[in-house]
C-alpha positions in Angstrom: -68.3 17.8 11.7 -65.2 18.7 13.6 -64.0 21.5 15.9 -60.4 22.8 15.5 -59.1 23.6 19.0 -56.1 25.9 19.2 -54.4 26.1 22.6 -52.0 24.6 25.0 -51.2 21.0 26.0 -49.6 20.8 29.4 -48.7 18.5 32.2 -50.1 19.7 35.6 -48.1 18.6 38.7 -50.3 19.1 41.8 -48.6 19.0 45.2 -50.3 19.3 48.6 -48.5 21.0 51.6 -50.2 19.9 54.8 -49.3 23.1 56.7 -49.9 26.8 55.9 -47.6 28.9 53.8 -48.2 31.8 56.2 -46.5 29.9 59.0 -43.4 29.2 56.9 -42.9 32.6 55.3 -41.6 35.4 57.6 -42.9 38.8 56.2 -39.8 40.6 57.6 -37.5 38.2 55.7 -39.1 38.4 52.3 -36.1 40.1 50.8 -34.0 37.0 51.6 -36.7 34.4 51.0 -35.4 30.8 51.2 -38.1 28.2 52.1 -38.7 24.5 51.4 -42.1 22.7 51.7 -42.5 19.0 52.3 -45.3 17.8 49.9 -46.3 14.2 50.8 -49.0 14.2 48.2 -48.2 14.6 44.5 -50.3 14.0 41.4 -49.5 14.5 37.7 -52.4 15.2 35.3 -52.8 15.8 31.6 -53.9 19.4 31.2 -53.6 22.5 29.1 -56.6 24.3 27.6 -56.6 22.5 24.2 -56.3 19.1 25.9 -59.0 19.8 28.4 -61.4 21.2 25.8 -60.8 18.3 23.5 -61.5 15.8 26.3 -64.8 17.4 27.1 -65.9 17.6 23.5 -64.9 14.0 22.8 -66.7 12.8 25.9 -69.9 14.4 24.6 -69.5 12.7 21.2 -68.0 15.5 19.3 -65.0 15.4 16.9 -62.2 17.5 18.4 -59.1 18.4 16.3 -56.5 19.8 18.8 -53.9 22.0 17.2 -51.0 22.4 19.6 -47.3 21.7 20.3 -45.7 19.3 22.8 -42.0 18.8 23.6 -39.7 15.8 23.5 -41.5 14.5 26.6 -45.0 14.7 25.0 -45.3 11.2 23.5 -47.4 10.0 26.4 -49.9 12.9 25.9 -50.2 12.2 22.2 -50.7 8.5 23.0 -53.4 9.2 25.5 -55.4 11.3 23.0 -55.0 8.6 20.3 -56.3 6.0 22.8 -59.4 8.2 23.3 -60.0 8.4 19.6 -58.9 12.0 19.4 -57.3 12.9 16.0 -53.8 14.2 16.7 -52.7 15.1 13.2 -52.3 18.8 14.1 -50.3 18.1 17.3 -46.6 18.7 16.6 -43.9 17.2 18.8 -40.8 19.5 19.0 -37.4 18.5 20.0 -35.2 20.5 22.4 -38.2 21.6 24.3 -40.3 20.3 27.2 -44.1 20.2 27.0 -45.6 23.1 28.9 -45.7 22.4 32.6 -47.7 23.8 35.5 -46.4 23.1 39.0 -49.1 23.9 41.6 -48.6 23.6 45.3 -51.6 24.0 47.6 -51.6 24.5 51.4 -54.2 23.5 54.0 -56.0 26.8 53.5 -56.2 26.3 49.8 -53.7 29.0 49.0 -51.7 28.2 45.9 -48.2 28.8 44.6 -47.9 28.1 40.9 -44.9 28.0 38.5 -45.6 27.7 34.8 -43.0 26.7 32.2 -44.4 27.4 28.6 -41.9 25.2 26.8 -43.1 24.0 23.4 -46.2 26.2 23.7 -44.1 29.2 22.7 -43.6 27.6 19.3 -47.3 26.9 18.7 -47.4 29.3 15.8 -45.6 26.7 13.6 -49.1 25.2 13.2 -51.0 27.0 10.4 -54.8 27.0 9.7 -55.4 27.0 6.0 -59.1 25.8 5.8 -58.2 22.3 4.7 -58.8 20.9 8.2 -62.5 20.2 7.6 -63.6 22.1 10.8 -67.0 23.7 11.0 -66.1 25.7 14.1 -63.0 26.5 16.1 -61.6 28.1 19.2 -58.5 30.1 20.1 -57.7 29.4 23.7 -54.6 30.4 25.8 -51.5 29.6 23.9 -48.2 31.2 22.8 -48.7 34.9 22.0 -47.7 34.6 18.3 -49.9 31.6 17.9 -53.0 33.4 19.3 -52.5 36.3 17.0 -51.8 34.2 13.9 -54.5 31.6 14.5 -57.3 34.2 15.0 -56.3 35.8 11.7 -56.1 32.4 10.0 -59.5 31.4 11.2 -60.9 34.6 9.8 -59.2 34.2 6.5 -60.3 30.6 6.2 -63.9 31.5 6.9 -64.2 29.2 9.9 -66.4 30.7 12.7 -64.5 30.6 16.0 -64.6 31.4 19.7 -62.0 33.9 21.0 -61.2 32.5 24.5 -58.2 34.5 25.8 -58.3 33.2 29.4 -55.0 33.7 31.3 -53.4 34.9 28.1 -55.5 38.1 28.0 -52.9 40.3 29.9 -50.4 39.7 27.0 -52.4 41.9 24.7 -53.1 45.7 24.6 -56.4 47.3 23.8 -55.9 47.6 20.0 -54.8 43.9 19.8 -57.9 42.8 21.7 -60.1 44.9 19.5 -58.6 43.1 16.4 -59.4 39.8 18.0 -63.0 40.9 18.6 -63.4 42.0 15.0 -62.1 38.6 13.8 -64.1 36.4 16.2 -67.6 35.0 15.9 -68.1 34.5 19.6 -66.2 35.5 22.8 -65.9 33.4 26.0 -64.4 35.0 29.2 -64.9 34.7 32.9 -66.0 37.7 35.0 -62.5 38.8 35.8 -61.4 38.6 32.2 -64.5 40.4 31.1 -63.6 43.4 33.2 -60.1 43.4 31.8 -61.4 43.1 28.3 -63.7 46.0 28.8 -61.1 48.2 30.5 -58.5 47.6 27.7 -60.8 48.0 24.7 -62.9 50.9 26.2 -66.1 49.1 25.4 -68.7 47.6 27.8 -70.1 44.1 27.4 -73.2 45.3 25.5 -71.1 47.1 23.0 -68.7 44.2 22.6 -71.6 41.8 22.0 -72.7 44.0 19.1 -69.5 43.1 17.3 -69.9 39.4 17.5 -72.7 36.8 17.3 -72.5 36.2 21.0 -70.4 36.9 24.1 -70.5 34.6 27.2 -69.3 35.6 30.7 -69.0 32.6 33.0 -69.7 33.4 36.7 -68.7 30.2 38.4 -71.4 29.0 40.8 -73.7 31.9 39.6 -74.0 30.5 36.1 -73.2 32.6 33.1 -74.4 35.7 31.1 -75.1 35.2 27.4 -74.9 38.5 25.6 -76.4 38.8 22.1 -76.9 42.1 20.3 -76.5 44.1 23.5 -78.9 42.1 25.6 -77.9 39.7 28.4 -79.6 36.4 29.4 -78.6 34.7 32.7 -78.1 30.9 32.4 -78.2 29.3 35.8 -75.5 27.0 37.1 -75.9 23.3 37.8 -75.2 22.4 41.4 -72.3 20.0 41.7 -72.6 16.9 43.9 -69.4 17.9 45.6 -66.7 20.5 45.1 -63.4 18.5 44.8 -61.2 20.3 42.3 -62.0 23.3 40.1 -59.0 22.8 37.8 -60.2 22.7 34.2 -63.8 23.6 34.9 -63.7 26.5 32.4 -62.3 24.2 29.7 -64.9 21.5 30.4 -67.5 24.2 29.9 -65.9 25.3 26.6 -65.8 21.8 25.2 -69.6 21.5 25.8 -70.1 25.0 24.4 -68.3 23.9 21.2 -70.5 20.7 21.0 -73.6 22.9 21.0 -72.1 25.2 18.4 -71.4 22.2 16.2 -75.0 21.2 16.5 -76.3 24.7 15.7 -78.0 25.1 19.1 -79.0 28.5 20.5 -76.2 30.0 22.6 -78.3 29.7 25.8 -78.6 25.9 25.3 -74.8 25.7 24.5 -74.1 27.5 27.8 -76.5 25.3 29.7 -74.7 22.2 28.5 -71.5 23.8 29.6 -72.8 24.3 33.1 -73.9 20.7 33.3 -70.5 19.4 32.2 -68.7 21.9 34.5 -70.6 20.6 37.5 -69.4 17.1 36.7 -65.8 18.3 36.3 -65.7 20.1 39.7 -66.7 16.9 41.5 -63.7 15.1 40.1 -59.9 15.4 40.7 -57.9 16.5 37.7 -59.1 18.2 34.5 -59.6 15.1 32.4 -60.9 12.4 34.7 -64.7 13.0 34.9 -67.3 11.0 33.1 -70.8 11.8 31.9 -73.9 10.9 33.9 -76.4 11.8 31.1 -76.9 11.3 27.4 -76.0 14.4 25.4 -78.4 13.4 22.6 -81.3 13.9 25.0 -80.1 17.1 26.6 -82.9 19.7 26.6 -81.1 22.6 28.2 
């Protein structure tokens, strides 16, 4: 069994500023802003939603098939996935582009300034789902706009059940476009902020949206998640992390575990419970793809 994972592959550059942005930015001078921050700490991580989800699923013993694009600088990312035993046949390397890059600077108060360059991600629609991939389940996570539209339609046409996971890409779409995604999807996964935006733009509440799919999950961070099925919600409790080190990629770690459960045919509440377990491991580790398991997925009871 395999899970086809459509989404971004990106490099995350994490920088730490030891002071406070508020002490360096003069409100009365915002119209001529010109500042520089010394960042003695810098870390580069492998990231992007498809990469993070694939890492989680592979760690659990699943078979991820990432479908994504990288740029001329993406050979190291492809090499990393191959070294992990992840099948990269659907990862295309495009010339004259950089791999998507997120540059994140954090100050001593945990305020962040982020710049994101989409790069090769904007061409992700060159990948086409035709049903020959051998996937029993899939996911459309944040990616280029055209790719998200086309991949949802292609999953539906190929008869492959999939999760619609719009994430930070949700604001790109209007209400009618989002309703089309909902009609095509088998499941929906959003956080609480995205859930509110999805409801506002479609004009449907969570109960009504859940009637259109087999399940809708709203992640609530430390509060766990709501699993909506046929208009009824069940709260799945969170798992307390040993420490809170870095939340980057927690949602993707959760989604990889959720896909693992879907592959196994588990009830949605058990899929979500595994997601909470893996998310707690992720938040205790720096970077989105550096955590390890402390349990055997084969014996997980939920």
